[in-house]
C-alpha positions, 0 to 999 in steps of 0.5 A: 531472505524470507519476507511477508510483505507483498508489494502492492499499490497503496490505497488513497485516503480520500477527503473530499465531500461531494457537491453538485455535479452535472452528471455528464458521462465520464469516458475515463470511468471504469465502474458504474459508480462514476454515475452515482449520486452525492449521497452514495459517493460520500458513503463510498468515500467514507468506506474507502477511508475506513478500509485504508485505515484497516489495511494500514493498521494491519500492514504496520503490524506485519512489518514490525512482526517481520522484523522480529521473525528475521531476528528470531530466525537468525538467533535459532541458527546461532544457539550459542549467541546469548544475545540473539533474542535480547531486546525483542519488542512484541509487535504492536497492533494498534486499534483503528480509531474512527468515528465512522458508522461503517466498519471494514466488514460492513460496506455501505448499501451504496455499493452493489450486492456483488461488491458488498459481498466481495469486501465482506468475504475478503475482510473476514478472511484477512481478519481471520488470518491476522488472528491466526498469525497473532496466535502463532506468534504468541506461541513462538514468543513463549517458545523463545522466552522459555528457551525451549529451542534448547530442547529441540534445536530450534525445530518447533521455532522454525516450524512456527516461523514458516507457518507465519510466513505462509499465512502472511503471504496468504494475507497479502493475496487478499490485501492485493485484490482488496486494494485493487478494487478499492482504488478502482471504486474510489477513483470513480467515486472521486471523479464524481466530486472532481467534475466541478473541482477547481483543482481537478487538473492537478489532482488527476496529474498526481493520481496519474503519477501515483498509478504509473509508479505503482505499475512500475514498481509492480513490474520490477517486483514481479520478475526474478530476472531483471534482464528478462524485463529490462526493455520493458522497465526502460520503456516504462521508466521513460514514460514515467519520467516524461509524464513527470516532466510534463506535470513539473512544467504545470504552473503551480496552483494560485497560492492566493486562491488556494493557500498552501496548495502550491507548496504541496504540489511542488512537494509531491513532484519532489517526492516523485523525483526521489522515486525516479532517482532511486529507480535509475540507480537500481536499474543501472545496478541491476543491468550489471548484476542481472537482478534486483534485491528486496532492498531495491524494491523496498526503497521504491515502496518507501518513496511511493509511500512518501508520494502518498503522504504528499498526495494526501496533503494536497487533497486534504 
């Protein structure tokens, strides 16, 4: 099955506001931004959230687009099916609504010159590809509505579909590197804030779980043969399960001091348990068949998305 969507780590929406910190060196830091001041940290976090909205919006559009492409491709393969193209809904690209002065292609000066250049260039490339995809889909939509496929036996339609898939995959090569850098920078900016945060122990536990599940999904998605990675997958799964059990054993946040946080913490752990259940089942099936299906990986990603929502609820 053809697919546009690439499985990448999901970016975090950060909702903290920086407060005074002790400037003590953080040994877990991966960038220089872990030593940034409050003003710069807040700007970095604001830009992080602008970029999350940008990539979420694009991802939503591409998911709906891919559903249409799958139907159209099947329809072109069955030209005598008069219901093949009935009910196609034009994919909707929602405008990003935010009050930030920052835009995806205008990163803040709190980022160094290289990082500003990186985000500007990648956002321009991503936007350009999205525009070309939309333009190509418009041509495909008109081709289907006019029933031009009756004249060329679907040749042009198949070419347009292949072009969209190709551009979509290229889009996600940019998306992957952008989200990776965004998570790296955002994590260090967040650590500045969390140095004195009363719930930092829980937040880092949840962040570690999300990072581990993203790496586990990436491991499974990156190999065509499950047998080739089975030993690594089993070892990585065990580490993830042990980490989960450790965090489940933590006493939930004091509900009298932090109303609702205890429930959000437990909810996150439940969503991670759902992920582990799905992972165990598909690993067992893949061990017998030797492969993982696209549906298997998509199920893991859906569970990751649920974890993401639970995490954002906790930190909000």
